[in-house]
C-alpha angles and dihedrals in degrees: 000000000000121000113229119196111180093206093052090045093052092046090050092050090049092049090050092055106275110137134200111278093040116114111281094009117109122203106254093200143336117286114270093246091058094048116084118225112271092237089057093056131081117264109288093224129072105262093217092052090046090052089052092050092049093045091054090047091050091050091050093050095044091049090051091049090050090052090057095053109106115251106218094207093050097048100067111136118235124211111273096028112149118235092214092064092051091048091050092049092047092051091047090050092048091053091048091048091052090050091050091049089053090049091049091051090050089050091052090051090050091050090051090051089050090053090049092048095243099103110129094031123105112253089217106044103013089232118139116267110230115259092234090058092050090049090053096039111019092185094056110142100180142031118260096261097049 
């Protein structure tokens, strides 16, 4: 029984000299000369949807920052508290706060790209970032392979 993969078959025909427009050969994409540069095009994502994604991300980050703020009433030391535990928690909180500051800076860069009309385009290659990646990570600046 032979395995037939239509994508492999089309790629093989193309590699062997078959070109789009020939019988049984579909055009994989427009020729490079007919395709404008990604940086010259409007953002590939809906700006309203992008704003919603970034707003949810901002709310998530700000809530996490608020959770790290010390609550004076909750932080009363009890007799017998160990200083090592407090030091560990403070260092953990400082590391988390630094991570959240980095995330907030990335969010601000994403908001600036949205205002410029380049949100959803890689800052390296100018190629569109897949919608699924932006849904998962609204502050994505590059494609996976970059």
